[in-house]
C-alpha positions as CSV (number, residue, x, y, z in Angstrom):
1,M,-12.8,-55.4,-37.4
2,A,-12.9,-52.0,-38.0
3,K,-12.0,-49.6,-34.5
4,R,-15.0,-48.5,-32.2
5,E,-15.8,-45.7,-30.0
6,V,-14.3,-46.3,-26.3
7,A,-16.6,-47.4,-23.8
8,F,-17.3,-44.0,-21.4
9,E,-15.3,-41.8,-23.1
10,P,-15.6,-38.2,-21.5
11,L,-17.8,-35.7,-23.5
12,V,-16.5,-33.2,-21.4
13,K,-13.5,-32.4,-20.3
14,E,-13.3,-30.3,-16.7
15,Q,-9.2,-28.7,-16.5
16,G,-7.1,-29.3,-14.0
17,L,-9.9,-31.4,-11.7
18,R,-9.9,-35.2,-11.4
19,T,-12.8,-37.6,-10.7
20,V,-13.5,-40.7,-9.1
21,L,-16.2,-42.9,-10.1
22,V,-18.0,-45.1,-8.1
23,C,-20.3,-47.4,-9.9
24,R,-23.6,-48.1,-7.2
25,G,-25.4,-49.8,-10.0
26,T,-27.8,-53.0,-8.3
27,G,-24.4,-55.0,-8.3
28,C,-21.9,-53.4,-6.9
29,E,-24.8,-51.6,-4.2
30,A,-25.2,-55.2,-2.7
31,S,-21.2,-54.5,-2.1
32,R,-21.2,-51.7,-0.2
33,S,-20.2,-49.4,-3.1
34,A,-22.4,-46.2,-1.1
35,D,-19.8,-47.4,2.0
36,L,-16.9,-47.2,0.2
37,Q,-17.7,-43.8,-1.8
38,T,-18.5,-42.1,1.8
39,E,-15.0,-44.0,2.8
40,L,-13.3,-42.3,-0.3
41,E,-14.8,-38.7,0.5
42,G,-13.9,-38.8,3.8
43,K,-9.6,-40.1,2.5
44,V,-10.1,-37.3,0.0
45,A,-11.1,-34.5,1.9
46,Q,-9.0,-35.3,5.0
47,L,-6.0,-35.2,2.6
48,G,-7.1,-32.0,1.1
49,L,-7.2,-32.8,-2.2
50,T,-9.1,-30.0,-3.5
51,D,-8.5,-31.2,-7.4
52,V,-10.2,-34.0,-6.6
53,R,-14.0,-35.3,-6.3
54,V,-16.2,-38.0,-5.8
55,K,-19.3,-39.3,-7.4
56,F,-21.2,-42.0,-7.9
57,T,-22.1,-43.9,-11.5
58,G,-25.0,-46.6,-12.6
59,C,-23.4,-49.4,-14.0
60,H,-20.2,-49.7,-15.6
61,G,-21.0,-53.2,-17.2
62,L,-18.3,-55.2,-16.1
63,C,-20.7,-56.4,-13.5
64,Q,-18.8,-59.9,-12.1
65,D,-15.6,-57.4,-11.0
66,G,-17.5,-55.0,-8.9
67,P,-17.5,-53.2,-6.8
68,I,-15.8,-50.6,-9.6
69,V,-13.7,-47.4,-9.2
70,V,-12.9,-45.3,-12.3
71,I,-10.5,-42.2,-11.6
72,E,-10.8,-39.8,-15.0
73,P,-9.7,-38.4,-17.3
74,E,-6.5,-41.0,-16.2
75,G,-9.1,-43.8,-17.3
76,A,-7.1,-46.1,-14.0
77,F,-10.0,-49.5,-14.0
78,Y,-10.1,-50.3,-9.8
79,I,-12.1,-53.7,-9.2
80,R,-13.5,-55.2,-6.8
81,V,-12.4,-52.6,-4.5
82,K,-13.2,-53.4,-0.8
83,I,-13.6,-50.3,2.2
84,E,-10.1,-51.6,3.4
85,D,-8.5,-51.0,-0.1
86,V,-9.2,-47.0,0.1
87,A,-7.2,-45.5,1.9
88,E,-4.5,-47.3,-0.3
89,I,-6.2,-45.4,-4.2
90,V,-6.4,-41.8,-2.1
91,Q,-2.6,-41.7,-0.5
92,S,-0.9,-44.1,-3.2
93,H,-3.3,-43.3,-6.7
94,L,-4.8,-39.9,-5.8
95,A,-1.8,-38.1,-3.6
96,E,0.9,-40.0,-5.1
97,G,-0.1,-40.4,-8.7
98,R,0.9,-44.2,-8.0
99,I,-1.7,-47.1,-9.7
100,V,-2.5,-49.6,-7.0
101,S,-1.2,-52.3,-9.0
102,R,-3.1,-55.5,-6.7
103,L,-6.2,-53.6,-7.7
104,I,-6.1,-53.5,-11.6
105,Y,-7.9,-55.5,-14.1
106,R,-5.8,-58.2,-15.4
107,D,-6.5,-59.6,-19.5
108,P,-8.2,-63.0,-17.9
109,I,-6.5,-64.9,-20.5
110,T,-3.0,-63.4,-20.8
111,D,-2.7,-61.8,-17.2
112,Q,-1.3,-59.1,-18.3
113,P,-2.8,-56.1,-15.7
114,L,-4.6,-53.7,-17.9
115,P,-4.4,-50.0,-15.4
116,C,-6.8,-48.3,-18.3
117,Y,-10.2,-49.9,-18.8
118,R,-9.3,-48.2,-23.0
119,D,-7.0,-51.1,-22.8
120,I,-9.5,-53.9,-21.5
121,L,-10.6,-55.7,-24.7
122,F,-14.2,-56.1,-23.0
123,Y,-14.9,-52.7,-23.7
124,Q,-12.8,-51.6,-26.9
125,K,-14.8,-53.9,-28.9
126,Q,-18.0,-52.7,-27.9
127,Q,-20.1,-49.8,-29.5
128,R,-21.9,-48.1,-26.5
129,I,-24.2,-45.4,-27.9
130,V,-27.2,-46.3,-25.5
131,L,-24.9,-47.3,-22.7
132,R,-22.4,-44.3,-23.4
133,R,-23.8,-42.5,-20.6
134,C,-24.0,-45.3,-18.2
135,G,-20.9,-45.5,-15.6
136,H,-19.8,-42.2,-16.8
137,I,-23.1,-39.6,-15.2
138,N,-24.2,-39.2,-11.6
139,P,-27.8,-41.0,-12.6
140,E,-29.6,-38.9,-9.8
141,D,-28.0,-35.1,-10.7
142,I,-29.8,-33.7,-13.8
143,D,-27.0,-31.2,-13.8
144,D,-24.5,-34.2,-15.3
145,Y,-27.1,-35.3,-17.6
146,L,-27.6,-31.9,-19.1
147,A,-23.2,-31.5,-18.8
148,Y,-23.4,-34.2,-21.8
149,E,-25.8,-33.1,-24.6
150,G,-28.8,-34.1,-22.3
151,Y,-32.5,-32.7,-23.7
152,Q,-30.4,-31.3,-27.1
153,A,-32.5,-33.2,-28.9
154,L,-35.8,-32.5,-27.1
155,R,-35.4,-28.5,-27.9
156,K,-34.5,-29.4,-31.9
157,A,-37.3,-31.4,-32.2
158,L,-40.0,-29.0,-30.5
159,F,-38.6,-26.3,-32.2
160,D,-36.6,-27.5,-35.3
161,L,-38.4,-30.5,-36.5
162,G,-42.0,-30.8,-35.4
163,P,-43.9,-34.1,-35.5
164,E,-44.0,-35.4,-39.4
165,A,-40.1,-34.7,-39.5
166,I,-39.6,-36.1,-36.7
167,I,-41.5,-39.6,-37.7
168,R,-39.8,-39.0,-40.8
169,E,-36.5,-39.0,-39.4
170,M,-37.4,-42.5,-36.8
171,K,-38.1,-44.3,-40.1
172,R,-35.6,-43.7,-42.3
173,S,-33.2,-44.4,-38.9
174,G,-34.4,-47.8,-39.4
175,L,-34.4,-47.9,-35.6
176,R,-36.3,-51.1,-34.4
177,G,-38.3,-52.1,-31.1
178,H,-35.7,-53.9,-28.6
179,G,-38.4,-55.2,-26.9
180,G,-38.1,-58.8,-29.1
181,A,-40.4,-58.6,-31.8
182,G,-38.4,-55.4,-33.7
183,F,-41.5,-53.9,-35.2
184,P,-40.1,-50.5,-37.4
185,T,-40.4,-47.7,-34.4
186,G,-40.9,-45.1,-37.5
187,I,-44.2,-47.2,-38.7
188,K,-45.4,-47.5,-35.4
189,W,-45.5,-43.9,-34.8
190,D,-47.3,-43.2,-37.2
191,L,-49.5,-45.5,-37.2
192,T,-50.5,-44.1,-33.0
193,R,-50.4,-40.2,-34.7
194,N,-52.9,-40.9,-37.8
195,A,-55.4,-42.6,-35.7
196,P,-58.2,-40.4,-34.9
197,A,-59.0,-41.0,-31.3
198,Q,-58.1,-39.0,-28.7
199,P,-56.4,-38.8,-26.6
200,K,-53.4,-40.6,-26.6
201,Y,-51.0,-42.0,-24.7
202,V,-47.3,-43.0,-25.1
203,V,-46.2,-46.1,-23.0
204,C,-42.7,-47.7,-21.9
205,N,-42.3,-51.2,-20.3
206,F,-39.9,-51.9,-18.1
207,D,-41.0,-55.1,-17.1
208,E,-38.3,-56.9,-17.4
209,G,-38.7,-60.4,-16.4
210,D,-36.3,-62.7,-18.5
211,P,-34.0,-64.9,-16.1
212,G,-30.4,-63.9,-16.5
213,A,-31.5,-60.4,-17.9
214,F,-30.4,-57.3,-16.5
215,M,-30.5,-54.3,-19.6
216,N,-33.0,-52.2,-18.9
217,R,-32.7,-52.6,-15.2
218,S,-29.1,-51.1,-15.9
219,E,-30.0,-48.6,-18.6
220,V,-32.1,-47.0,-16.0
221,E,-30.4,-47.3,-13.4
222,G,-27.2,-45.2,-14.9
223,D,-28.8,-42.9,-17.1
224,P,-33.0,-42.3,-16.6
225,H,-33.2,-38.9,-18.2
226,S,-32.4,-40.3,-21.7
227,L,-35.2,-42.6,-21.3
228,L,-37.5,-39.9,-20.2
229,E,-35.9,-37.5,-23.1
230,G,-37.5,-40.4,-25.4
231,M,-40.2,-40.5,-23.7
232,V,-41.0,-37.0,-24.2
233,I,-40.0,-36.5,-27.9
234,A,-42.0,-39.4,-28.8
235,A,-45.3,-38.1,-27.3
236,Y,-44.5,-34.8,-29.4
237,A,-44.4,-37.0,-32.3
238,V,-47.8,-39.4,-31.5
239,A,-49.5,-36.1,-30.3
240,A,-49.9,-37.3,-26.4
241,H,-49.9,-36.4,-22.9
242,Q,-50.1,-38.7,-20.8
243,G,-47.7,-41.2,-20.3
244,F,-46.9,-43.9,-18.6
245,I,-43.6,-46.3,-17.4
246,Y,-44.6,-49.7,-16.3
247,G,-41.8,-50.9,-14.3
248,R,-40.7,-54.1,-12.1
249,A,-41.3,-53.7,-8.7
250,E,-38.2,-56.0,-8.1
251,Y,-36.5,-53.1,-9.5
252,P,-36.3,-50.6,-6.6
253,L,-33.0,-48.7,-6.9
254,A,-34.3,-48.4,-10.7
255,I,-37.9,-46.8,-9.7
256,K,-36.2,-44.7,-6.9
257,R,-33.6,-43.2,-9.9
258,L,-36.6,-42.9,-12.2
259,R,-39.2,-40.7,-9.7
260,Q,-36.0,-38.3,-8.6
261,A,-35.4,-38.1,-12.4
262,I,-39.3,-37.7,-13.2
263,A,-39.3,-34.6,-10.9
264,Q,-35.8,-33.2,-11.7
265,A,-37.3,-32.8,-15.4
266,E,-40.7,-31.5,-13.9
267,E,-38.6,-28.7,-12.0
268,R,-36.4,-27.9,-15.2
269,G,-39.3,-27.8,-17.5
270,F,-38.3,-31.0,-19.7
271,L,-41.3,-32.6,-18.1
272,G,-44.7,-31.4,-17.4
273,D,-46.8,-28.4,-18.6
274,N,-45.5,-26.3,-21.7
275,I,-42.6,-28.1,-22.0
276,L,-39.1,-25.4,-22.7
277,G,-42.3,-23.3,-23.3
278,S,-43.1,-24.8,-26.5
279,G,-47.2,-25.1,-25.5
280,F,-46.8,-28.9,-25.5
281,S,-47.6,-30.9,-22.6
282,F,-46.7,-34.3,-21.3
283,H,-47.2,-36.1,-17.5
284,I,-45.4,-39.4,-17.3
285,T,-47.0,-42.0,-14.6
286,I,-45.0,-44.4,-12.8
287,K,-47.1,-47.8,-12.9
288,E,-45.4,-50.9,-10.7
289,G,-45.9,-54.1,-11.6
290,A,-46.0,-57.0,-9.3
291,G,-43.6,-59.0,-11.1
292,A,-45.8,-61.4,-14.1
293,F,-43.8,-61.9,-16.8
294,I,-47.0,-62.1,-18.8
295,C,-47.3,-58.4,-18.3
296,G,-44.5,-58.0,-20.7
297,E,-47.0,-58.3,-23.6
298,E,-48.1,-55.4,-23.9
299,T,-51.7,-55.7,-24.4
300,A,-51.3,-57.5,-20.8
301,L,-48.7,-54.5,-19.9
302,M,-52.3,-52.6,-20.3
303,A,-54.5,-54.2,-19.0
304,S,-52.5,-54.4,-15.3
305,I,-52.4,-50.0,-16.2
306,E,-55.7,-49.7,-16.2
307,G,-56.3,-51.9,-13.2
308,R,-57.5,-55.2,-13.9
309,R,-55.2,-58.8,-13.9
310,G,-52.5,-58.9,-16.5
311,M,-53.9,-60.7,-19.5
312,P,-53.4,-60.6,-23.1
313,R,-55.7,-60.0,-25.8
314,P,-55.9,-61.0,-29.2
315,R,-55.0,-58.4,-32.2
316,P,-55.9,-56.8,-34.0
317,P,-57.1,-54.3,-33.0
318,F,-53.7,-53.4,-32.4
319,P,-52.5,-50.4,-29.2
320,A,-51.5,-47.8,-32.0
321,Q,-55.8,-47.8,-32.9
322,S,-56.6,-49.5,-29.7
323,G,-54.9,-49.3,-26.5
324,L,-55.5,-48.1,-23.0
325,W,-58.6,-47.3,-22.1
326,G,-60.0,-48.0,-26.3
327,K,-57.4,-45.3,-27.2
328,P,-55.0,-44.9,-29.4
329,T,-51.2,-46.0,-27.5
330,L,-47.7,-46.4,-27.9
331,I,-45.7,-48.5,-26.8
332,N,-41.8,-49.2,-26.4
333,N,-38.7,-50.8,-24.8
334,V,-36.4,-49.0,-22.7
335,G,-33.7,-49.5,-24.9
336,T,-36.0,-48.7,-28.0
337,F,-37.4,-44.7,-26.3
338,A,-33.5,-44.6,-25.2
339,N,-32.1,-44.5,-28.8
340,V,-34.3,-41.8,-29.7
341,P,-32.3,-39.0,-28.3
342,L,-29.6,-39.5,-30.4
343,I,-30.9,-39.9,-33.6
344,I,-32.9,-36.9,-33.3
345,L,-29.8,-35.1,-32.2
346,K,-27.1,-36.7,-34.8
347,G,-29.6,-37.9,-37.8
348,A,-31.1,-40.6,-39.5
349,D,-28.2,-41.2,-42.0
350,W,-25.7,-41.6,-39.3
351,F,-27.2,-43.4,-36.8
352,A,-28.8,-46.0,-40.0
353,Q,-25.2,-46.5,-40.9
354,I,-24.5,-48.6,-37.7
355,G,-25.7,-52.6,-37.5
356,T,-27.4,-54.1,-40.9
357,D,-29.2,-53.2,-43.6
358,K,-32.5,-55.0,-41.3
359,S,-31.0,-54.2,-38.2
360,R,-29.7,-51.1,-37.8
361,G,-28.1,-50.1,-34.5
362,T,-26.6,-51.4,-31.4
363,K,-28.3,-53.8,-29.5
364,V,-27.5,-54.3,-25.0
365,F,-27.3,-57.3,-24.4
366,S,-26.6,-58.6,-20.8
367,L,-23.8,-61.8,-20.6
368,V,-24.2,-64.3,-18.5
369,G,-23.6,-67.7,-17.4
370,H,-20.4,-69.7,-18.2
371,V,-18.4,-67.0,-19.7
372,V,-15.4,-65.0,-17.9
373,N,-16.7,-61.9,-18.5
374,N,-20.1,-61.5,-17.4
375,G,-21.9,-58.5,-17.0
376,L,-23.2,-55.3,-19.7
377,V,-21.9,-55.3,-23.5
378,E,-23.4,-52.8,-26.3
379,V,-22.4,-53.8,-30.0
380,P,-23.1,-53.4,-33.2
381,M,-26.4,-55.5,-34.6
382,G,-24.7,-58.2,-36.8
383,T,-21.7,-58.4,-35.2
384,S,-21.0,-62.6,-34.3
385,L,-22.0,-64.4,-31.7
386,R,-18.3,-65.9,-31.7
387,E,-17.3,-61.9,-31.5
388,I,-19.7,-61.7,-27.9
389,V,-18.7,-64.9,-26.6
390,F,-15.0,-64.8,-27.1
391,G,-13.5,-61.1,-28.4
392,I,-16.0,-59.4,-25.4
393,G,-16.8,-61.9,-22.4
394,G,-13.5,-63.7,-22.9
395,G,-14.5,-67.0,-23.6
396,I,-15.2,-70.5,-21.6
397,P,-13.8,-70.8,-17.8
398,N,-12.0,-73.3,-17.0
399,G,-10.7,-74.7,-20.0
400,K,-14.4,-75.7,-20.4
401,A,-15.1,-76.1,-24.0
402,F,-18.6,-74.0,-25.6
403,K,-21.7,-75.4,-25.7
404,A,-24.7,-73.5,-26.6
405,V,-25.6,-69.7,-26.1
406,Q,-29.3,-69.4,-25.7
407,T,-30.2,-65.4,-26.7
408,G,-34.1,-64.2,-26.1
409,G,-34.5,-64.9,-22.9
410,P,-37.2,-68.0,-22.1
411,S,-39.1,-67.6,-25.8
412,G,-35.6,-67.8,-27.4
413,G,-33.6,-70.4,-28.7
414,F,-30.4,-72.7,-28.2
415,L,-27.9,-72.1,-30.7
416,P,-24.7,-74.6,-31.1
417,A,-21.0,-74.1,-31.7
418,S,-21.3,-74.8,-35.2
419,L,-23.5,-71.1,-35.4
420,L,-21.0,-69.2,-33.4
421,D,-20.1,-66.7,-36.7
422,L,-24.1,-66.4,-36.9
423,P,-24.9,-62.8,-37.1
424,V,-26.8,-61.3,-34.0
425,D,-29.4,-59.7,-35.5
426,Y,-33.4,-60.2,-36.1
427,E,-33.5,-61.9,-39.3
428,S,-30.4,-64.5,-38.7
429,L,-31.5,-65.3,-35.4
430,A,-35.1,-66.0,-36.2
431,Q,-33.6,-68.2,-39.5
432,A,-31.7,-69.9,-37.2
433,G,-34.7,-70.6,-34.3
434,S,-34.0,-67.9,-32.0
435,I,-34.9,-64.5,-30.8
436,M,-33.3,-61.4,-30.1
437,G,-35.4,-60.4,-27.6
438,S,-35.2,-58.3,-24.9
439,G,-31.8,-58.8,-24.6
440,G,-30.6,-61.8,-22.7
441,M,-28.1,-63.9,-23.9
442,V,-26.9,-67.0,-21.8
443,V,-23.8,-68.9,-22.3
444,M,-23.3,-72.7,-21.6
445,D,-20.2,-75.0,-21.2
446,E,-19.9,-78.7,-22.5
447,D,-20.9,-79.6,-18.7
448,T,-24.6,-78.3,-19.4
449,C,-26.8,-80.8,-20.5
450,M,-29.6,-79.7,-23.2
451,V,-32.7,-81.7,-21.5
452,D,-32.4,-79.7,-18.1
453,V,-31.4,-76.5,-19.3
454,A,-35.0,-76.5,-21.7
455,R,-37.0,-77.9,-19.0
456,F,-35.6,-75.1,-16.8
457,F,-37.2,-72.7,-18.7
458,L,-40.3,-74.5,-19.7
459,S,-41.0,-74.5,-16.2
460,F,-40.3,-70.8,-16.2
461,T,-43.4,-70.3,-19.0
462,Q,-45.3,-73.0,-18.2
463,S,-45.1,-70.8,-14.4
464,E,-45.6,-67.5,-15.6
465,S,-48.5,-69.0,-17.9
466,C,-51.7,-66.6,-17.1
467,G,-53.3,-69.2,-18.5
468,K,-56.2,-67.9,-20.4
469,C,-55.5,-70.0,-23.8
470,V,-55.6,-73.3,-23.5
471,P,-52.3,-74.5,-25.8
472,C,-49.9,-72.8,-23.5
473,R,-51.7,-73.4,-20.4
474,L,-51.9,-77.1,-20.8
475,G,-49.8,-77.7,-23.3
476,T,-46.6,-76.3,-21.1
477,K,-48.0,-78.8,-19.2
478,R,-47.4,-81.6,-20.6
479,M,-44.5,-81.2,-22.3
480,L,-43.2,-80.5,-18.8
481,E,-43.9,-83.1,-17.5
482,I,-42.6,-84.8,-20.7
483,L,-39.0,-83.5,-20.0
484,E,-39.2,-84.4,-16.5
485,R,-39.5,-87.7,-16.8
486,I,-36.2,-87.7,-19.5
487,I,-34.2,-86.4,-17.1
488,R,-35.7,-89.2,-14.0
489,G,-34.5,-92.0,-16.5
490,K,-38.3,-92.6,-17.6
491,G,-38.4,-91.5,-21.0
492,E,-39.9,-93.5,-23.6
493,E,-39.5,-94.1,-27.2
494,G,-42.2,-91.7,-29.0
495,D,-41.4,-88.9,-26.6
496,I,-39.6,-86.6,-29.0
497,E,-41.9,-87.2,-31.6
498,L,-44.7,-85.8,-28.7
499,L,-42.5,-83.2,-27.8
500,E,-41.9,-81.7,-31.0
501,E,-46.0,-82.1,-32.3
502,L,-46.7,-80.8,-28.8
503,A,-44.2,-77.6,-29.7
504,E,-45.5,-76.1,-33.1
505,T,-49.5,-77.3,-31.7
506,I,-48.7,-74.2,-28.9
507,R,-46.3,-72.4,-31.6
508,D,-49.2,-72.5,-34.2
509,T,-52.3,-72.1,-31.9
510,S,-51.1,-70.0,-28.5
511,L,-53.0,-66.0,-27.9
512,C,-50.1,-63.8,-27.6
513,G,-46.6,-64.0,-28.5
514,F,-45.7,-65.3,-24.9
515,G,-47.3,-69.2,-26.1
516,Q,-45.7,-68.6,-29.1
517,T,-42.6,-68.8,-28.3
518,S,-42.7,-70.4,-25.3
519,A,-41.5,-73.7,-27.0
520,N,-38.6,-72.5,-28.4
521,P,-35.9,-73.7,-25.8
522,V,-37.1,-77.1,-26.5
523,L,-37.8,-76.8,-30.0
524,T,-34.2,-75.6,-30.6
525,A,-32.7,-78.2,-28.6
526,L,-33.7,-80.7,-30.3
527,R,-33.0,-78.9,-33.4
528,Y,-29.5,-79.1,-32.5
529,F,-29.0,-81.2,-29.8
530,R,-31.2,-83.9,-30.4
531,D,-28.5,-87.2,-29.8
532,E,-29.0,-85.8,-25.4
533,Y,-32.3,-86.8,-25.9
534,V,-32.0,-89.9,-27.2
535,A,-29.4,-90.7,-25.0
536,H,-31.7,-90.0,-22.3
537,I,-34.2,-92.1,-23.4
538,R,-33.2,-95.1,-25.2
539,E,-29.6,-95.5,-23.2
540,K,-30.7,-93.7,-19.8
541,R,-27.8,-91.7,-20.1
542,C,-27.0,-88.0,-19.6
543,P,-23.7,-87.6,-21.9
544,A,-23.5,-84.0,-19.5
545,R,-23.7,-86.1,-16.1
546,R,-25.7,-83.8,-14.8
547,C,-29.1,-85.1,-14.6
548,E,-29.1,-86.7,-11.0
549,A,-31.2,-90.2,-11.6
550,L,-28.8,-90.7,-13.8
551,V,-25.5,-90.3,-12.7
552,S,-24.1,-92.7,-10.0
553,F,-20.5,-91.8,-8.4
554,Y,-17.7,-94.7,-8.2
555,I,-14.2,-95.1,-5.8
556,L,-11.3,-95.8,-8.8
557,P,-9.7,-99.0,-7.2
558,D,-6.5,-98.5,-9.1
559,R,-6.5,-94.7,-7.3
560,C,-7.6,-95.1,-3.9
561,Q,-5.2,-94.8,-0.8
562,G,-8.1,-95.6,1.6
563,C,-7.4,-91.8,3.8
564,G,-10.9,-91.7,4.8
565,I,-11.9,-88.4,3.8
566,C,-14.7,-89.1,1.6
567,R,-16.3,-91.7,4.0
568,K,-15.8,-89.1,6.5
569,A,-17.5,-86.6,4.2
570,C,-20.3,-88.4,3.0
571,P,-24.0,-87.0,4.1
572,T,-25.0,-90.5,4.3
573,Q,-22.6,-93.0,5.6
574,A,-22.8,-94.8,2.0
575,I,-18.7,-95.5,2.0
576,A,-17.1,-97.9,3.5
577,G,-13.9,-98.9,4.7
578,D,-10.9,-98.4,6.6
579,K,-7.8,-97.2,6.5
580,R,-5.9,-98.2,4.1
581,M,-8.7,-100.0,2.1
582,I,-10.1,-99.2,-1.0
583,H,-13.2,-97.3,-0.4
584,V,-16.6,-98.5,-2.1
585,I,-19.5,-96.1,-2.2
586,N,-22.6,-97.9,-1.8
587,Q,-25.1,-97.1,-4.7
588,D,-28.4,-97.6,-2.6
589,K,-27.6,-95.4,0.8
590,C,-25.3,-92.8,-1.9
591,I,-27.6,-89.6,-2.6
592,K,-25.9,-88.0,-5.5
593,C,-24.7,-85.2,-3.6
594,G,-21.2,-85.1,-4.7
595,T,-19.5,-84.8,-1.9
596,C,-16.9,-87.2,-2.1
597,L,-16.1,-85.5,-5.6
598,E,-15.5,-82.3,-4.2
599,V,-13.7,-83.3,-1.3
600,C,-11.4,-86.3,-2.5
601,P,-7.5,-84.7,-2.8
602,P,-6.7,-83.9,-6.2
603,R,-3.0,-85.8,-6.2
604,F,-5.6,-88.9,-5.8
605,D,-8.4,-88.0,-8.4
606,A,-9.7,-91.8,-6.8
607,V,-13.7,-90.3,-7.3
608,V,-15.5,-90.5,-10.4
609,K,-19.0,-89.1,-12.1
610,T,-20.5,-91.1,-14.3
611,S,-23.2,-91.8,-16.2
612,G,-24.0,-95.4,-18.1
613,E,-19.8,-95.7,-18.5
614,G,-19.3,-98.9,-17.1
615,V,-16.8,-98.8,-13.8
616,L,-14.9,-102.2,-12.5
617,V,-14.7,-101.6,-8.8
618,P,-14.7,-104.2,-5.2
619,R,-18.2,-104.9,-4.4
620,E,-16.4,-104.4,-0.6
621,P,-13.4,-103.1,0.6
622,V,-10.0,-104.5,0.1
623,P,-6.7,-103.7,0.7
624,V,-5.0,-100.4,-1.4
625,G,-2.9,-102.4,-3.7
626,S,-4.8,-105.3,-4.0
627,V,-6.3,-104.4,-7.3
C-alpha cells in the first residue's frame, strides 16, 4: 500500500517555538484535561520557558488513551496523562529535552515504545483530510483556523469561481453525501439551485445518534469553522441566505464551540451580511434537537426545525424542491460540508484521485467495540475492513478471534470474518447487506452472541420509531418479541422464517429510510450467522455463552480445591461445600451472575460457563480428590 499523509503534520511551523497540545475533546474533557492544561500553563510559566506555549485542541482520535498531550515540532505523544505527571513532563521534556518514557505510547503487538505519533500505525495508516486540523488547532480560536488555510476556499469561491463553477467542481469531484445514503453532492446542489421557488435554505444534519458513533461530534468539536466554511460555499452556490445547523442537545461542547465559531466568523466578515464585501449574505441558526433518532431522517429533521413533531413524510417532493416551509432546501451532513473547502481549494481532480471510481475521497469512522485501538479514524474509500480493524485498529484484544463488524449503526449490518477483505465503499457494503451509514463501525469478538446483539440494535430502532407507519411501528415490535423469546430459550420452529418475512416486509413497505433499513441487523445476522439462531431454537444453546437463560455455571470436581472463595462470594448462597470439599452449585438458586467464575483463582480454573455442553459433577459436596 502506498504511503499516506501523516496525521496532523503541522501545516505551518513557527521558528523556535514549541507547542504543547492538550486534547480537550469530550472524552479527554471527562478525564480533566482542562485542569491538565491549566497545570501545564502554570508549570511552564514557573520555569520561565518563554519558547513554549500551551494550547488545547479537539480530538486526536486515539480516544481510549486520553487525556493525550502532544509536543510539537518533535511530535512527542503522551497518553493517559494525569495532573501529577505534569511536573515531570515540563521539567524532563520541555526543560531538559528528555522523553518521559513511562507515558509514551507502546505498540499493542510488539510492546515497542513509540515516542512520536508519526510512528504509530494507528495514525500512519490513515489519510486525514476532514480531520487534518483536528488535534492540531485550537477550535475556539479563528486565528488558528486562518493560519491553516482557513476561509481561503470561501474567498476563491466568491471571487474566482461563482455558483455555476462551484457546482461543476462538486460534480466533477464525485463527493457523495456522508450522512449515509451517499447521494452525489453536486447533483443535489444543482437541483436546489435550479428550483424556482424562493427563499432557499441550507441545512446541516448534525443529529448524530447511532450507538457508538461520534464522528460528527469530534469533527465539530475539533474544527467547527470547516463546517461553517463549507455551508457558506454551499449557500452561495445554491443562492440561499439562511442556514440551520440541526445538532443534538446531548453534544453541549460541540454546540458551544459552534456558537463561538459563528460569532467569530460574523465578526471577521466570513458570515452574515455582505460576506467579505462580495454582496452575498448568509446567516446560520443553531437548532438543538432533543435526541430523537428519527430526526436524523431529513424530512423529520425539517419538521423539527419548523417546530412540529419530528416525523418523516413521503418523498417526492424531495427537499431540493420542497423542504423547509415548502421552499427548496439543501441538506448535507457535517462530513459532507467539511470536505467542501478542500475540494474548492485543491480542485476536483485532486479529490477524485482519492478513493474508488464510485466512492471518492475519504471517510471518517468511529472504530469501537472489541478492538485494541478504539477511536476516530479516516481512510480512503475502498480501504478493506481488514486494514481498518487490524492494520489501524490493532486487531482483537485478549487473544480473542474476530467474529463480526457492524457498519452503518443500528440501520447497518453485521459482516463476518469471511468478508474482512471487503472494500469499504457504498456499493460493496450494500451488496454485502450493510450500509456505510454516517460512519459507525462496531467490532465484535468470538464471545458475541449474534442473536442477542441483533436484539440489542432492533430494540434501539424499535424504541426510536416515530410510529407514523405501521410496518415500522408494529413490525419491529413483533420482530423484537421473537428475538427476546429466542434468547430466553423459548424459540420455536418457524421463528427464523417469520423473522425473515417480517424483515423483508418492513424493508419494502416502511415510509422512510429509517424503517426501510431497521431490519438490516437481523437480516445480515440470519444471512451470515444462521447456525447461531438454529442452535438457540433447536438445541436451546447459545454458542457464544452469552444468553443468560441458556447458560449454566459448574464447578469441575477434578479442579476444585475446596478453598471456599467462590462460596463466600456467591450473592445467593447457591454454592455448597465446606473446606476441602468439592463445591457444588445449586442450579435452582444460581442467578448466573458469573461471580464464581470471576473469583476462582486462575491456578485452579475450576469454574466453567457452559451452554448445552454436558458437565459431570457430583450432586452433593464430596472430599477433594475423591472424584
